[in-house]
matplotlib code that plots the C-alpha trace (Angstrom):
import matplotlib.pyplot as plt

x = [-45.0, -43.9, -40.3, -41.5, -44.0, -41.3, -38.3, -37.7, -36.6, -35.5, -32.5, -33.4, -36.3, -39.3, -40.1, -37.2, -39.7, -41.9, -38.6, -37.4, -40.7, -40.6, -37.2, -37.7, -40.6, -38.7, -35.9, -38.1, -39.8, -36.4, -35.6, -38.7, -38.2, -34.8, -36.0, -38.7, -35.9, -34.0, -36.5, -39.4, -39.6, -40.1, -39.1, -42.4, -44.2, -47.0, -48.3, -50.7, -54.0, -53.9, -55.3, -59.0, -59.4, -62.3, -62.7, -63.1, -62.0, -60.5, -62.3, -60.5, -61.2, -61.4, -57.8, -59.3, -62.0, -63.2, -65.8, -66.9, -64.8, -67.4, -70.1, -67.9, -67.5, -71.3, -72.0, -69.4, -70.6, -74.1, -73.1, -71.5, -74.1, -75.4, -79.4, -78.3, -79.3, -80.1, -78.7, -79.5, -77.5, -79.7, -78.9, -79.4, -77.4, -73.5, -73.4, -70.9, -73.1, -71.0, -67.7, -69.1, -70.0, -66.5, -64.8, -66.9, -66.0, -62.4, -62.3, -62.9, -59.5, -57.8, -59.0, -61.0, -64.6, -66.1, -67.2, -66.2, -67.4, -68.0, -69.8, -70.2, -73.1, -74.0, -77.6, -78.4, -82.1, -82.3, -82.7, -82.4, -82.2, -80.0, -77.4, -77.3, -77.0, -74.2, -72.5, -72.8, -72.2, -69.0, -67.8, -68.7, -66.7, -69.9, -69.5, -68.8, -70.8, -72.7, -73.9, -74.8, -77.1, -79.0, -82.3, -83.2, -84.8, -81.8, -79.4, -81.6, -81.1, -77.5, -76.7, -79.0, -76.9, -73.5, -74.6, -76.7, -73.6, -71.3, -71.2, -71.5, -71.9, -73.6, -73.3, -75.7, -74.9, -77.4, -80.9, -83.8, -86.4, -87.0, -84.5, -86.2, -83.4, -85.3, -86.1, -82.3, -81.4, -79.6, -80.5, -82.4, -79.7, -80.6, -79.4, -78.8, -76.7, -75.0, -75.1, -75.7, -76.9, -75.9, -77.5, -77.4, -80.1, -81.5, -85.0, -85.9, -88.8, -86.8, -85.4, -88.9, -89.4, -86.5, -87.3, -85.0, -87.0, -83.9, -81.9, -78.7, -78.6, -75.6, -75.6, -73.9, -70.5, -70.4, -69.2, -65.9, -65.4, -66.9, -64.2, -61.4, -62.5, -62.6, -59.2, -57.7, -59.1, -58.3, -54.9, -52.6, -50.8, -53.9, -55.2, -52.4, -51.8, -53.8, -54.7, -58.4, -58.8, -59.0, -62.2, -64.1, -63.0, -65.0, -68.0, -67.7, -67.2, -70.4, -72.4, -72.1, -73.7, -71.6, -72.4, -69.4, -69.7, -70.3, -67.5, -65.2, -66.2, -66.0, -62.9, -61.1, -62.5, -61.1, -57.9, -56.3, -57.9, -55.2, -56.5, -59.2, -61.2, -61.7, -62.9, -65.0, -66.7, -67.2, -68.8, -71.2, -72.4, -73.0, -75.2, -77.0, -77.4, -75.1, -76.0, -73.8, -70.6, -68.4, -69.0, -72.3, -74.6, -72.7, -71.2, -73.2, -76.8, -77.6, -76.7, -78.8, -81.6, -82.0, -83.9, -86.1, -86.5, -87.5, -90.6, -93.9, -95.8, -95.8, -98.2, -95.3, -92.7, -94.5, -95.0, -91.3, -90.3, -92.8, -90.4, -87.5, -89.4, -88.4, -85.5, -82.2, -82.6, -86.0, -88.0, -91.6, -94.4, -96.2, -99.8, -98.9, -97.0, -100.1, -102.5, -100.0, -100.2, -104.0, -104.0, -102.0, -103.9, -101.4, -103.9, -107.3, -109.5, -112.7, -115.4, -113.5, -110.9, -109.2, -108.9, -107.2, -104.8, -103.7, -102.9, -100.6, -98.9, -98.5, -96.5, -94.4, -93.5, -92.5, -90.4, -88.7, -88.2, -86.5, -84.0, -85.3, -87.0, -85.5, -87.4, -86.6, -85.0, -86.4, -89.8, -91.6, -94.0, -91.7, -89.4, -86.6, -84.5, -80.8, -79.5, -77.8, -81.0, -82.9, -80.4, -81.0, -84.7, -84.1, -82.2, -84.8, -87.5, -85.5, -85.5, -89.2]
y = [-56.6, -60.0, -59.6, -57.4, -60.3, -62.8, -60.7, -59.1, -55.5, -56.5, -58.5, -62.2, -64.5, -65.0, -68.2, -70.2, -72.5, -69.8, -67.9, -70.9, -71.6, -67.8, -67.7, -71.0, -69.6, -66.5, -68.5, -70.5, -67.1, -65.8, -68.9, -68.8, -65.2, -66.0, -68.7, -66.2, -63.7, -66.1, -67.7, -65.4, -62.4, -59.2, -56.8, -55.4, -55.8, -53.8, -52.1, -49.1, -49.9, -49.8, -46.5, -46.7, -45.7, -45.0, -46.6, -43.9, -43.1, -39.6, -38.1, -35.6, -31.6, -28.9, -27.2, -24.1, -23.6, -20.1, -19.0, -22.4, -22.0, -20.9, -23.2, -26.0, -25.2, -24.7, -27.8, -30.1, -28.4, -29.5, -33.1, -34.0, -32.5, -35.4, -34.3, -34.4, -37.7, -36.7, -33.4, -31.8, -29.7, -27.8, -25.1, -24.4, -26.5, -26.2, -23.8, -25.9, -28.7, -31.6, -29.8, -29.2, -32.7, -34.0, -31.6, -33.2, -36.7, -35.9, -34.7, -38.1, -39.1, -36.6, -37.9, -40.3, -38.8, -42.1, -43.3, -46.6, -46.0, -43.4, -44.5, -42.3, -42.8, -40.6, -40.9, -38.6, -38.1, -41.7, -43.1, -47.0, -48.7, -51.7, -49.5, -47.8, -51.1, -52.3, -49.0, -49.7, -53.5, -52.5, -50.5, -53.1, -55.8, -57.9, -57.6, -60.7, -63.3, -64.3, -60.6, -60.4, -63.5, -62.4, -61.0, -57.4, -58.7, -60.7, -57.5, -55.9, -58.0, -58.6, -54.9, -54.2, -57.3, -55.7, -52.1, -52.7, -52.7, -50.0, -46.3, -45.0, -42.2, -42.2, -39.4, -39.6, -36.9, -35.2, -36.7, -35.7, -37.4, -39.3, -42.2, -44.7, -45.9, -49.1, -50.1, -50.5, -52.0, -49.3, -48.7, -45.7, -43.2, -42.2, -40.3, -43.9, -45.8, -42.3, -42.9, -40.1, -39.5, -36.4, -35.6, -32.9, -31.8, -29.2, -29.0, -27.7, -29.8, -33.1, -32.3, -32.2, -35.5, -36.9, -35.9, -32.7, -29.4, -27.2, -27.9, -25.7, -24.0, -23.7, -19.8, -18.3, -16.4, -13.2, -10.4, -10.2, -14.1, -14.5, -11.8, -14.0, -17.2, -15.4, -13.7, -17.2, -18.6, -15.8, -15.6, -12.4, -12.1, -11.9, -9.5, -7.3, -7.4, -4.3, -1.6, -1.6, -5.2, -5.4, -3.4, -5.2, -8.5, -7.3, -6.7, -10.3, -11.6, -9.7, -11.2, -14.6, -13.3, -15.6, -19.0, -21.2, -23.0, -20.0, -18.2, -21.3, -21.8, -17.9, -17.6, -20.4, -19.3, -15.7, -16.9, -16.8, -13.3, -10.6, -7.8, -5.3, -6.0, -9.7, -8.2, -5.9, -8.4, -10.8, -8.1, -7.2, -10.9, -11.5, -8.4, -9.3, -13.1, -15.0, -18.3, -17.3, -17.0, -20.1, -22.8, -21.5, -23.5, -26.9, -26.8, -24.4, -24.1, -27.6, -28.4, -26.2, -27.2, -30.4, -28.7, -27.2, -30.7, -31.8, -29.8, -31.9, -30.6, -28.1, -25.7, -24.9, -25.0, -22.2, -20.3, -20.3, -19.4, -16.5, -15.1, -14.4, -11.8, -9.6, -7.5, -8.8, -8.5, -7.2, -7.9, -9.3, -8.8, -12.4, -11.0, -9.4, -12.4, -14.7, -12.1, -12.2, -16.1, -16.1, -13.4, -15.5, -18.7, -20.5, -20.9, -21.5, -19.0, -19.9, -18.8, -19.3, -16.4, -17.3, -20.8, -19.5, -17.5, -20.2, -22.4, -19.6, -19.2, -23.0, -22.8, -19.9, -22.2, -25.2, -22.9, -21.5, -24.5, -26.0, -22.9, -21.8, -18.3, -16.6, -15.1, -11.7, -12.0, -8.7, -8.9, -12.4, -11.0, -10.6, -13.0, -12.5, -14.6, -15.5, -14.0, -17.3, -19.0, -16.2, -17.1, -20.5, -19.7, -17.7, -20.4, -23.0, -20.5, -19.7, -23.4, -23.7]
z = [116.5, 116.3, 117.6, 120.6, 121.5, 121.5, 122.9, 126.3, 125.8, 122.5, 123.5, 124.5, 123.8, 126.1, 124.3, 122.8, 121.0, 119.5, 118.4, 116.7, 114.8, 113.7, 112.4, 110.7, 108.7, 108.2, 106.5, 104.5, 103.0, 102.2, 100.3, 98.2, 97.5, 96.2, 94.0, 92.7, 91.8, 90.0, 88.0, 87.4, 84.8, 86.1, 83.4, 83.4, 87.0, 85.9, 82.8, 82.5, 81.1, 77.3, 76.3, 75.1, 71.5, 69.2, 65.9, 63.4, 59.8, 59.4, 56.7, 54.1, 54.6, 52.1, 52.1, 52.8, 55.6, 56.6, 59.3, 61.0, 64.1, 66.2, 64.7, 65.3, 69.0, 69.3, 67.6, 69.4, 72.7, 71.9, 70.8, 74.2, 76.0, 78.1, 76.9, 73.3, 71.5, 68.1, 66.6, 63.2, 61.0, 58.2, 55.7, 52.0, 49.3, 49.8, 52.9, 54.6, 56.5, 55.2, 56.0, 59.6, 60.1, 58.6, 61.4, 64.0, 62.6, 62.8, 66.5, 67.4, 65.7, 68.0, 71.5, 73.4, 74.2, 75.7, 72.4, 70.7, 67.2, 64.9, 61.8, 58.7, 55.9, 52.7, 52.6, 49.8, 48.2, 47.1, 50.6, 50.4, 53.6, 52.7, 51.1, 54.7, 56.4, 54.2, 54.8, 58.8, 58.3, 56.6, 59.6, 62.2, 60.1, 59.2, 55.6, 53.2, 51.2, 54.2, 54.8, 51.2, 51.3, 54.2, 54.2, 55.0, 58.5, 59.4, 58.6, 61.0, 63.9, 63.3, 63.3, 66.3, 68.3, 67.3, 68.5, 71.3, 74.0, 71.9, 72.6, 69.0, 67.1, 63.9, 61.3, 58.5, 55.7, 53.3, 54.3, 52.6, 54.7, 57.8, 58.4, 60.3, 62.8, 64.1, 60.2, 59.7, 63.1, 65.0, 68.8, 69.5, 71.0, 74.4, 77.8, 79.2, 76.6, 75.7, 71.9, 69.3, 65.7, 63.9, 60.5, 58.0, 55.9, 53.6, 55.2, 58.7, 58.1, 58.1, 61.3, 63.0, 61.6, 63.3, 66.4, 66.4, 67.4, 67.8, 65.0, 64.5, 61.4, 59.2, 57.7, 55.0, 55.8, 56.9, 54.4, 55.8, 56.1, 52.3, 51.1, 53.2, 51.5, 48.0, 48.5, 49.3, 46.3, 44.1, 45.2, 45.8, 42.7, 40.6, 43.2, 42.8, 39.1, 38.5, 41.0, 39.9, 40.2, 44.1, 44.3, 41.3, 43.3, 46.2, 43.9, 42.6, 46.0, 47.5, 44.4, 46.1, 49.5, 51.3, 49.8, 49.9, 46.9, 45.0, 46.6, 45.8, 42.1, 41.1, 43.0, 41.3, 37.9, 38.6, 40.0, 36.6, 35.2, 35.7, 33.3, 34.5, 31.6, 32.4, 36.0, 34.5, 32.5, 35.4, 37.4, 34.3, 33.7, 37.3, 37.5, 34.2, 34.2, 36.7, 34.6, 32.1, 34.6, 33.9, 36.4, 37.6, 35.4, 35.9, 39.0, 41.4, 40.0, 39.5, 42.9, 44.4, 42.2, 44.0, 46.6, 44.1, 42.5, 45.9, 46.2, 46.4, 43.6, 40.6, 42.6, 45.1, 42.3, 40.4, 43.6, 44.1, 40.7, 40.9, 43.7, 41.6, 39.7, 42.6, 42.6, 44.5, 48.4, 48.0, 51.0, 50.3, 52.2, 53.0, 52.6, 49.4, 48.1, 49.0, 46.7, 43.9, 44.0, 44.3, 41.1, 39.1, 40.0, 41.7, 44.6, 44.2, 45.6, 47.4, 49.2, 52.5, 52.4, 55.4, 54.3, 50.9, 52.6, 55.0, 52.2, 50.8, 54.4, 54.5, 51.0, 52.2, 55.2, 52.9, 51.0, 54.2, 56.0, 52.4, 52.7, 49.5, 51.0, 53.9, 56.9, 57.8, 61.3, 62.7, 60.7, 60.4, 58.0, 55.3, 53.3, 50.5, 48.0, 48.6, 45.5, 44.2, 44.8, 42.8, 40.1, 40.2, 39.9, 36.9, 35.5, 35.8, 34.5, 31.4, 30.2, 30.5]

ax = plt.figure().add_subplot(projection="3d")
ax.plot(x, y, z, "-o")
ax.set_aspect("equal")
plt.show()
């Protein structure tokens, strides 16, 4: 445009003075460009924005995980939903809640999902706010002698100050009662700050106390999934060492009723048993008194017993123990069960019959929400005991 203005038909200048000034400015500009080229550093003229990363520690997983693929997809999709701020995973002891939470944690290692930091805290039955604060502080880089000398209220303000502007995911494993985030110093997760809290618990009731009215239940494995896990634990050499072992192995796996910890422990125990007599004995022991089976009384039943120990009083414990008198897989009518409890004196009968029955329903509700009784899906008027939970109840009563 400037050349067209200064030149006549692109051949000669219409204004010699202006053309001179324009030519001089172009010449000076070219000299400046040459100086920059000779003196400047242009190996990298532009860099891509550094890839965003999430601060997260990858956690070890079990070597063999079976039957959680669908559950993981459901849990992850719910967690990533903008409407989800707090998510609860509940289920009976060692059903796979921690394994599922670990897989969620590790997914944050593989890609960036808009989260700056993922913090894992094991809470356990002995909930101590100071311990939770210390675990969080360690992940935030706050630990040291100065931190240890601080009072609890100062730790609250420090944690809150460091987390309030971060998009965090807090994973709380194995909680037994409400964890007060404010008491710890953790900002409450909301849709606006896009922070998340995920917890695991054995109690459906705890989910309610945490403000989660629609928690995800981690259920036992299906029959096919259970066999798949048991088969991997025992190994092909043992299963093929005698033509009749495979049939007995399926019976043994069925006794675990899909509970991963039982399948793992019993499968590992049987992996070296390559005579049919040993497998026959295993079936006989599991059918008579499972606590006598190797590994059950020290690796399986004591872990399940934590749920029993967490029951509030002896009345509820007695009602639970009574349920073990029913046969395996027996569907128990709630009304009849309450009448039995009344007859046994576990529930004090008074003139108000309705109130007495309601007390029985309250106890059933506590046991169901503690995953010690299971409600029949098609008929809510009946309950039953998981076979391994029943063995735990019999094991407890044998020591009384």
